[in-house]
Backbone and ligand atoms as CSV (ligand in chain L), in Angstrom:
chain,resi,resn,atom,element,x,y,z
A,1,UNK,N,N,-5.691,8.142,7.055
A,1,UNK,CA,C,-5.397,9.335,7.677
A,1,UNK,C,C,-6.598,9.680,8.693
A,2,UNK,N,N,-6.268,10.007,9.786
A,2,UNK,CA,C,-7.326,10.449,10.833
A,2,UNK,C,C,-7.905,11.750,10.380
A,3,UNK,N,N,-9.213,11.953,10.679
A,3,UNK,CA,C,-9.751,13.144,10.351
A,3,UNK,C,C,-10.430,13.939,11.687
A,4,UNK,N,N,-10.542,15.205,11.647
A,4,UNK,CA,C,-11.201,15.868,12.808
A,4,UNK,C,C,-12.779,15.411,12.764
A,5,UNK,N,N,-13.228,15.178,13.955
A,5,UNK,CA,C,-14.555,14.552,14.190
A,5,UNK,C,C,-15.529,15.584,13.782
A,6,UNK,N,N,-15.137,16.899,13.808
A,6,UNK,CA,C,-16.195,17.854,13.341
A,6,UNK,C,C,-16.114,18.219,11.869
A,7,UNK,N,N,-15.077,18.829,11.412
A,7,UNK,CA,C,-14.937,19.420,10.011
A,7,UNK,C,C,-14.207,18.522,9.202
A,8,UNK,N,N,-13.667,17.247,9.488
A,8,UNK,CA,C,-13.122,16.271,8.593
A,8,UNK,C,C,-11.754,16.860,8.093
A,9,UNK,N,N,-11.229,17.776,8.565
A,9,UNK,CA,C,-9.774,18.094,8.165
A,9,UNK,C,C,-8.755,17.058,8.798
A,10,UNK,N,N,-7.736,16.847,7.933
A,10,UNK,CA,C,-6.753,15.818,8.361
A,10,UNK,C,C,-6.160,16.206,9.550
A,11,UNK,N,N,-5.903,15.221,10.711
A,11,UNK,CA,C,-5.344,15.640,11.905
A,11,UNK,C,C,-4.226,14.348,12.192
A,12,UNK,N,N,-3.464,14.756,13.264
A,12,UNK,CA,C,-2.610,13.600,13.531
A,12,UNK,C,C,-3.209,12.598,14.458
A,13,UNK,N,N,-2.661,11.527,14.729
A,13,UNK,CA,C,-3.234,10.353,15.285
A,13,UNK,C,C,-3.641,10.544,16.816
A,14,UNK,N,N,-2.991,11.405,17.422
A,14,UNK,CA,C,-3.082,11.627,18.905
A,14,UNK,C,C,-4.212,12.632,19.122
A,15,UNK,N,N,-4.743,13.290,18.126
A,15,UNK,CA,C,-5.871,14.464,18.289
A,15,UNK,C,C,-7.205,13.741,17.828
A,16,UNK,N,N,-8.223,14.453,18.330
A,16,UNK,CA,C,-9.597,14.060,18.051
A,16,UNK,C,C,-10.278,15.169,17.132
A,17,UNK,N,N,-9.777,16.452,17.431
A,17,UNK,CA,C,-10.355,17.631,16.762
A,17,UNK,C,C,-9.233,18.510,16.211
A,18,UNK,N,N,-9.375,19.200,15.190
A,18,UNK,CA,C,-8.324,20.055,14.726
A,18,UNK,C,C,-7.891,21.309,15.530
A,19,UNK,N,N,-9.095,21.889,16.124
A,19,UNK,CA,C,-8.899,23.023,17.024
A,19,UNK,C,C,-10.010,22.999,18.079
A,20,UNK,N,N,-9.787,24.173,19.131
A,20,UNK,CA,C,-10.790,24.143,20.032
A,20,UNK,C,C,-12.223,24.446,19.602
A,21,UNK,N,N,-12.352,25.305,18.593
A,21,UNK,CA,C,-13.638,25.628,17.926
A,21,UNK,C,C,-14.520,24.398,17.441
A,22,UNK,N,N,-13.724,23.434,16.899
A,22,UNK,CA,C,-14.161,22.290,16.349
A,22,UNK,C,C,-14.744,21.457,17.444
A,23,UNK,N,N,-13.974,21.376,18.596
A,23,UNK,CA,C,-14.258,20.661,19.590
A,23,UNK,C,C,-15.522,21.181,20.466
A,24,UNK,N,N,-15.500,22.512,20.432
A,24,UNK,CA,C,-16.802,23.182,21.155
A,24,UNK,C,C,-18.044,22.820,20.278
A,25,UNK,N,N,-17.771,22.967,18.935
A,25,UNK,CA,C,-18.906,22.746,18.092
A,25,UNK,C,C,-19.429,21.425,18.203
A,26,UNK,N,N,-18.567,20.433,18.286
A,26,UNK,CA,C,-18.902,18.896,18.361
A,26,UNK,C,C,-19.464,18.658,19.738
A,27,UNK,N,N,-19.088,19.229,20.675
A,27,UNK,CA,C,-19.646,18.972,22.099
A,27,UNK,C,C,-21.123,19.551,22.154
A,28,UNK,N,N,-21.199,20.901,21.556
A,28,UNK,CA,C,-22.419,21.363,21.523
A,28,UNK,C,C,-23.503,20.641,20.792
A,29,UNK,N,N,-22.943,19.992,19.729
A,29,UNK,CA,C,-23.933,19.300,18.744
A,29,UNK,C,C,-24.340,17.955,19.666
A,30,UNK,N,N,-23.492,17.359,20.326
A,30,UNK,CA,C,-23.670,16.051,21.020
A,30,UNK,C,C,-24.782,16.492,22.233
A,31,UNK,N,N,-24.494,17.612,22.829
A,31,UNK,CA,C,-25.368,18.056,23.969
A,31,UNK,C,C,-26.732,18.375,23.410
A,32,UNK,N,N,-26.918,18.965,22.195
A,32,UNK,CA,C,-28.237,19.134,21.655
A,32,UNK,C,C,-28.934,17.738,21.417
A,33,UNK,N,N,-28.154,16.869,20.739
A,33,UNK,CA,C,-28.708,15.554,20.460
A,33,UNK,C,C,-29.367,15.077,21.794
A,34,UNK,N,N,-28.518,15.081,22.881
A,34,UNK,CA,C,-28.804,14.454,24.102
A,34,UNK,C,C,-30.124,15.140,24.697
A,35,UNK,N,N,-30.109,16.519,24.605
A,35,UNK,CA,C,-31.351,17.194,25.214
A,35,UNK,C,C,-32.664,17.248,24.401
A,36,UNK,N,N,-32.387,17.233,23.053
A,36,UNK,CA,C,-33.656,17.291,22.225
A,36,UNK,C,C,-34.017,16.050,21.550
A,37,UNK,N,N,-33.318,14.823,22.009
A,37,UNK,CA,C,-33.580,13.528,21.356
A,37,UNK,C,C,-35.002,13.014,21.443
A,38,UNK,N,N,-35.601,13.277,22.715
A,38,UNK,CA,C,-37.105,12.841,22.718
A,38,UNK,C,C,-37.941,13.606,21.959
A,39,UNK,N,N,-37.959,14.947,22.072
A,39,UNK,CA,C,-38.721,15.791,21.173
A,39,UNK,C,C,-38.570,15.570,19.658
A,40,UNK,N,N,-37.281,15.324,19.473
A,40,UNK,CA,C,-37.044,14.982,17.924
A,40,UNK,C,C,-37.742,13.681,17.536
A,41,UNK,N,N,-37.531,12.694,18.422
A,41,UNK,CA,C,-38.223,11.410,18.127
A,41,UNK,C,C,-39.801,11.409,17.985
A,42,UNK,N,N,-40.333,12.257,18.863
A,42,UNK,CA,C,-41.656,12.516,18.915
A,42,UNK,C,C,-42.402,13.023,17.636
A,43,UNK,N,N,-41.650,14.155,17.198
A,43,UNK,CA,C,-41.983,14.832,16.008
A,43,UNK,C,C,-41.813,13.968,14.686
A,44,UNK,N,N,-40.678,13.083,14.841
A,44,UNK,CA,C,-40.363,12.222,13.600
A,44,UNK,C,C,-41.396,11.283,13.524
A,45,UNK,N,N,-41.760,10.447,14.609
A,45,UNK,CA,C,-42.864,9.490,14.636
A,45,UNK,C,C,-44.092,10.143,14.182
A,46,UNK,N,N,-44.433,11.215,14.856
A,46,UNK,CA,C,-45.653,12.056,14.297
A,46,UNK,C,C,-45.803,12.223,12.900
A,47,UNK,N,N,-44.700,12.805,12.396
A,47,UNK,CA,C,-44.619,13.092,11.047
A,47,UNK,C,C,-44.776,11.830,10.125
A,48,UNK,N,N,-44.191,10.702,10.443
A,48,UNK,CA,C,-44.220,9.469,9.702
A,48,UNK,C,C,-45.716,8.844,9.787
A,49,UNK,N,N,-46.355,8.864,10.900
A,49,UNK,CA,C,-47.602,8.353,11.091
A,49,UNK,C,C,-48.517,9.285,10.226
A,50,UNK,N,N,-48.342,10.496,10.419
A,50,UNK,CA,C,-49.222,11.603,9.640
A,50,UNK,C,C,-49.023,11.309,8.026
A,51,UNK,N,N,-47.888,10.926,7.725
A,51,UNK,CA,C,-47.695,10.797,6.255
A,51,UNK,C,C,-48.285,9.349,5.788
A,52,UNK,N,N,-48.361,8.387,6.555
A,52,UNK,CA,C,-49.110,7.189,6.294
A,52,UNK,C,C,-50.580,7.368,6.234
A,53,UNK,N,N,-50.971,8.162,7.149
A,53,UNK,CA,C,-52.364,8.531,7.124
A,53,UNK,C,C,-52.835,9.185,5.791
A,54,UNK,N,N,-51.872,10.183,5.479
A,54,UNK,CA,C,-52.068,10.979,4.299
A,54,UNK,C,C,-52.165,9.949,3.076
A,55,UNK,N,N,-51.245,9.157,2.983
A,55,UNK,CA,C,-51.174,8.131,1.860
A,55,UNK,C,C,-52.440,7.371,1.661
A,56,UNK,N,N,-52.878,6.746,2.880
A,56,UNK,CA,C,-54.019,6.001,2.996
A,56,UNK,C,C,-55.243,6.882,2.525
A,57,UNK,N,N,-55.468,8.000,2.957
A,57,UNK,CA,C,-56.506,8.781,2.776
A,57,UNK,C,C,-56.468,9.255,1.346
A,58,UNK,N,N,-55.406,9.365,0.767
A,58,UNK,CA,C,-55.157,9.706,-0.607
A,58,UNK,C,C,-55.781,8.860,-1.740
A,59,UNK,N,N,-55.895,7.507,-1.311
A,59,UNK,CA,C,-56.347,6.401,-2.116
A,59,UNK,C,C,-57.874,6.855,-2.336
A,60,UNK,N,N,-58.570,7.350,-1.355
A,60,UNK,CA,C,-59.951,7.695,-1.464
A,60,UNK,C,C,-60.292,9.100,-1.796
A,61,UNK,N,N,-59.443,10.019,-1.150
A,61,UNK,CA,C,-59.619,11.426,-1.259
A,61,UNK,C,C,-58.236,12.141,-1.721
A,62,UNK,N,N,-58.072,12.275,-2.900
A,62,UNK,CA,C,-56.826,12.910,-3.294
A,62,UNK,C,C,-56.586,14.154,-2.650
A,63,UNK,N,N,-57.604,14.997,-2.502
A,63,UNK,CA,C,-57.470,16.373,-2.070
A,63,UNK,C,C,-57.001,16.346,-0.611
A,64,UNK,N,N,-57.546,15.602,0.254
A,64,UNK,CA,C,-57.259,15.519,1.632
A,64,UNK,C,C,-55.931,14.709,1.962
A,65,UNK,N,N,-55.746,13.617,0.935
A,65,UNK,CA,C,-54.464,12.858,1.130
A,65,UNK,C,C,-53.329,13.519,0.826
A,66,UNK,N,N,-53.389,14.300,-0.130
A,66,UNK,CA,C,-52.107,15.096,-0.476
A,66,UNK,C,C,-52.080,16.323,0.454
A,67,UNK,N,N,-53.107,16.846,0.960
A,67,UNK,CA,C,-52.941,17.887,2.040
A,67,UNK,C,C,-52.257,17.267,3.230
A,68,UNK,N,N,-52.765,16.138,3.752
A,68,UNK,CA,C,-52.212,15.590,5.036
A,68,UNK,C,C,-50.711,15.055,4.808
A,69,UNK,N,N,-50.442,14.427,3.717
A,69,UNK,CA,C,-49.146,13.936,3.489
A,69,UNK,C,C,-48.270,15.059,3.214
A,70,UNK,N,N,-48.641,16.174,2.476
A,70,UNK,CA,C,-47.875,17.344,2.297
A,70,UNK,C,C,-47.386,17.977,3.490
A,71,UNK,N,N,-48.499,18.177,4.274
A,71,UNK,CA,C,-48.196,18.774,5.735
A,71,UNK,C,C,-47.080,17.902,6.529
A,72,UNK,N,N,-47.395,16.676,6.478
A,72,UNK,CA,C,-46.289,15.804,7.243
A,72,UNK,C,C,-44.979,15.946,6.675
A,73,UNK,N,N,-44.885,15.939,5.239
A,73,UNK,CA,C,-43.556,16.234,4.842
A,73,UNK,C,C,-42.950,17.474,5.133
A,74,UNK,N,N,-43.646,18.606,5.155
A,74,UNK,CA,C,-43.190,19.897,5.709
A,74,UNK,C,C,-42.917,19.806,7.034
A,75,UNK,N,N,-43.626,19.221,7.927
A,75,UNK,CA,C,-43.360,18.984,9.424
A,75,UNK,C,C,-42.022,18.293,9.566
A,76,UNK,N,N,-41.811,17.169,8.833
A,76,UNK,CA,C,-40.495,16.371,8.992
A,76,UNK,C,C,-39.407,17.284,8.427
A,77,UNK,N,N,-39.583,18.017,7.490
A,77,UNK,CA,C,-38.485,18.901,6.790
A,77,UNK,C,C,-38.208,19.979,7.896
A,78,UNK,N,N,-39.173,20.662,8.669
A,78,UNK,CA,C,-38.843,21.589,9.515
A,78,UNK,C,C,-37.934,21.063,10.800
A,79,UNK,N,N,-38.457,19.892,11.209
A,79,UNK,CA,C,-37.879,19.148,12.291
A,79,UNK,C,C,-36.436,18.858,12.013
A,80,UNK,N,N,-36.170,18.385,10.809
A,80,UNK,CA,C,-34.838,17.887,10.367
A,80,UNK,C,C,-33.983,19.112,10.076
A,81,UNK,N,N,-34.600,20.225,9.889
A,81,UNK,CA,C,-33.782,21.421,9.520
A,81,UNK,C,C,-33.379,22.041,10.834
A,82,UNK,N,N,-34.342,22.165,11.936
A,82,UNK,CA,C,-33.930,22.708,13.151
A,82,UNK,C,C,-32.949,21.842,13.858
A,83,UNK,N,N,-33.432,20.471,13.924
A,83,UNK,CA,C,-32.573,19.557,14.439
A,83,UNK,C,C,-31.965,18.453,13.585
A,84,UNK,N,N,-30.885,18.873,12.863
A,84,UNK,CA,C,-30.339,18.019,11.816
A,84,UNK,C,C,-29.394,16.823,12.490
A,85,UNK,N,N,-30.312,15.879,12.911
A,85,UNK,CA,C,-29.566,14.698,13.559
A,85,UNK,C,C,-29.665,13.629,12.553
A,86,UNK,N,N,-28.423,13.396,11.919
A,86,UNK,CA,C,-28.268,12.299,11.003
A,86,UNK,C,C,-27.965,11.004,11.789
A,87,UNK,N,N,-27.947,9.960,11.115
A,87,UNK,CA,C,-27.486,8.665,11.845
A,87,UNK,C,C,-26.130,8.620,12.218
A,88,UNK,N,N,-25.790,7.763,13.096
A,88,UNK,CA,C,-24.408,7.555,13.422
A,88,UNK,C,C,-23.490,7.130,12.278
A,89,UNK,N,N,-24.026,6.327,11.376
A,89,UNK,CA,C,-23.325,6.037,10.181
A,89,UNK,C,C,-22.916,7.253,9.434
A,90,UNK,N,N,-23.852,8.176,9.271
A,90,UNK,CA,C,-23.765,9.375,8.409
A,90,UNK,C,C,-22.517,10.272,9.238
A,91,UNK,N,N,-22.671,10.268,10.529
A,91,UNK,CA,C,-21.739,11.029,11.246
A,91,UNK,C,C,-20.283,10.476,11.024
A,92,UNK,N,N,-20.224,9.075,11.087
A,92,UNK,CA,C,-18.785,8.513,10.878
A,92,UNK,C,C,-18.397,8.658,9.532
A,93,UNK,N,N,-19.189,8.733,8.533
A,93,UNK,CA,C,-18.613,8.748,7.166
A,93,UNK,C,C,-18.397,10.155,6.746
A,94,UNK,N,N,-19.259,11.127,7.076
A,94,UNK,CA,C,-19.062,12.593,6.668
A,94,UNK,C,C,-18.519,13.488,7.745
A,95,UNK,N,N,-18.572,13.055,8.866
A,95,UNK,CA,C,-18.176,13.967,10.050
A,95,UNK,C,C,-19.320,14.954,10.397
A,96,UNK,N,N,-19.304,15.623,11.375
A,96,UNK,CA,C,-20.449,16.332,11.920
A,96,UNK,C,C,-20.805,17.503,10.916
A,97,UNK,N,N,-19.967,18.313,10.522
A,97,UNK,CA,C,-20.211,19.470,9.776
A,97,UNK,C,C,-20.857,19.205,8.429
A,98,UNK,N,N,-20.355,18.245,7.793
A,98,UNK,CA,C,-20.975,17.864,6.573
A,98,UNK,C,C,-22.188,17.168,6.619
A,99,UNK,N,N,-22.405,16.345,7.730
A,99,UNK,CA,C,-23.534,15.520,7.925
A,99,UNK,C,C,-24.676,16.652,8.133
A,100,UNK,N,N,-24.284,17.630,8.909
A,100,UNK,CA,C,-25.414,18.574,9.234
A,100,UNK,C,C,-25.861,19.268,7.809
A,101,UNK,N,N,-24.921,19.669,6.906
A,101,UNK,CA,C,-25.266,20.250,5.698
A,101,UNK,C,C,-26.126,19.280,4.785
A,102,UNK,N,N,-25.740,18.001,4.721
A,102,UNK,CA,C,-26.514,17.140,4.073
A,102,UNK,C,C,-28.057,16.801,4.625
A,103,UNK,N,N,-27.987,16.676,5.992
A,103,UNK,CA,C,-29.330,16.623,6.702
A,103,UNK,C,C,-30.269,17.751,6.283
A,104,UNK,N,N,-29.709,18.988,6.421
A,104,UNK,CA,C,-30.430,20.181,6.072
A,104,UNK,C,C,-30.878,20.255,4.700
A,105,UNK,N,N,-30.123,19.805,3.793
A,105,UNK,CA,C,-30.506,19.567,2.372
A,105,UNK,C,C,-31.585,18.788,2.110
A,106,UNK,N,N,-31.523,17.663,2.825
A,106,UNK,CA,C,-32.571,16.603,2.734
A,106,UNK,C,C,-33.823,17.180,3.285
A,107,UNK,N,N,-33.785,18.054,4.459
A,107,UNK,CA,C,-34.908,18.644,4.956
A,107,UNK,C,C,-35.523,19.555,4.095
A,108,UNK,N,N,-34.765,20.286,3.298
A,108,UNK,CA,C,-35.294,21.309,2.475
A,108,UNK,C,C,-36.175,20.496,1.402
A,109,UNK,N,N,-35.499,19.404,0.877
A,109,UNK,CA,C,-36.098,18.553,0.017
A,109,UNK,C,C,-37.468,18.040,0.515
A,110,UNK,N,N,-37.487,17.762,1.672
A,110,UNK,CA,C,-38.875,17.425,2.309
A,110,UNK,C,C,-39.906,18.513,2.205
A,111,UNK,N,N,-39.447,19.780,2.558
A,111,UNK,CA,C,-40.413,20.802,2.527
A,111,UNK,C,C,-40.810,21.204,1.169
A,112,UNK,N,N,-39.875,21.133,0.130
A,112,UNK,CA,C,-40.288,21.250,-1.263
A,112,UNK,C,C,-41.299,20.273,-1.596
A,113,UNK,N,N,-40.993,19.004,-1.375
A,113,UNK,CA,C,-41.729,17.812,-1.718
A,113,UNK,C,C,-43.285,18.186,-1.173
A,114,UNK,N,N,-43.378,18.447,0.086
A,114,UNK,CA,C,-44.716,18.685,0.717
A,114,UNK,C,C,-45.451,19.802,0.105
A,115,UNK,N,N,-44.702,20.911,-0.232
A,115,UNK,CA,C,-45.478,22.068,-0.941
A,115,UNK,C,C,-45.933,21.615,-2.452
A,116,UNK,N,N,-45.030,20.815,-3.071
A,116,UNK,CA,C,-45.507,20.360,-4.411
A,116,UNK,C,C,-46.582,19.479,-4.256
A,117,UNK,N,N,-46.612,18.573,-3.325
A,117,UNK,CA,C,-47.737,17.552,-3.031
A,117,UNK,C,C,-49.007,18.307,-2.780
A,118,UNK,N,N,-48.954,19.257,-1.865
A,118,UNK,CA,C,-50.282,20.141,-1.594
A,118,UNK,C,C,-50.624,20.926,-2.849
A,119,UNK,N,N,-49.769,21.487,-3.472
A,119,UNK,CA,C,-50.235,22.208,-4.819
A,119,UNK,C,C,-50.721,21.179,-5.818
A,120,UNK,N,N,-50.280,20.090,-6.030
A,120,UNK,CA,C,-50.855,19.090,-6.942
A,120,UNK,C,C,-52.200,18.768,-6.401
A,121,UNK,N,N,-52.397,18.528,-5.200
A,121,UNK,CA,C,-53.601,18.298,-4.711
A,121,UNK,C,C,-54.722,19.210,-4.896
A,122,UNK,N,N,-54.341,20.471,-4.719
A,122,UNK,CA,C,-55.275,21.491,-4.813
A,122,UNK,C,C,-55.719,21.752,-6.202
A,123,UNK,N,N,-54.534,21.847,-7.166
A,123,UNK,CA,C,-54.813,22.326,-8.413
A,123,UNK,C,C,-55.101,21.396,-9.589
A,124,UNK,N,N,-54.538,20.261,-9.432
A,124,UNK,CA,C,-54.310,19.100,-10.521
A,124,UNK,C,C,-55.391,18.043,-10.326
A,125,UNK,N,N,-55.531,17.403,-9.104
A,125,UNK,CA,C,-56.446,16.427,-8.954
A,125,UNK,C,C,-57.862,16.917,-8.807
L,1,ZN,ZN,ZN,-11.955,20.568,12.723
């Protein structure tokens, strides 16, 4: 069965979206990806590099390592929450609406992980 590209509702074979609203939402989403793709990539790479620096620092200095990697996780979480761009495979599998939900949940997980990481670094190690 064919599904709406946005909300994954079942539709007939000659349609792409179940209604105009889904079509508008999907087009808005693809516009956002196109216009924000560079800034999204920059923040994503910065977050990953910062996290690696944090882990390396953590080997020598638990306090600073957890602080840096925690901040990196929070940064990544915020970026993915504001710009919930999942992979093309995720879009294909879940359709856009569900993919945004899943990506935002993962983003909140990153923020939570970052906060716990920082808290552990300050109070435990
Ligand atoms: Zn729909």
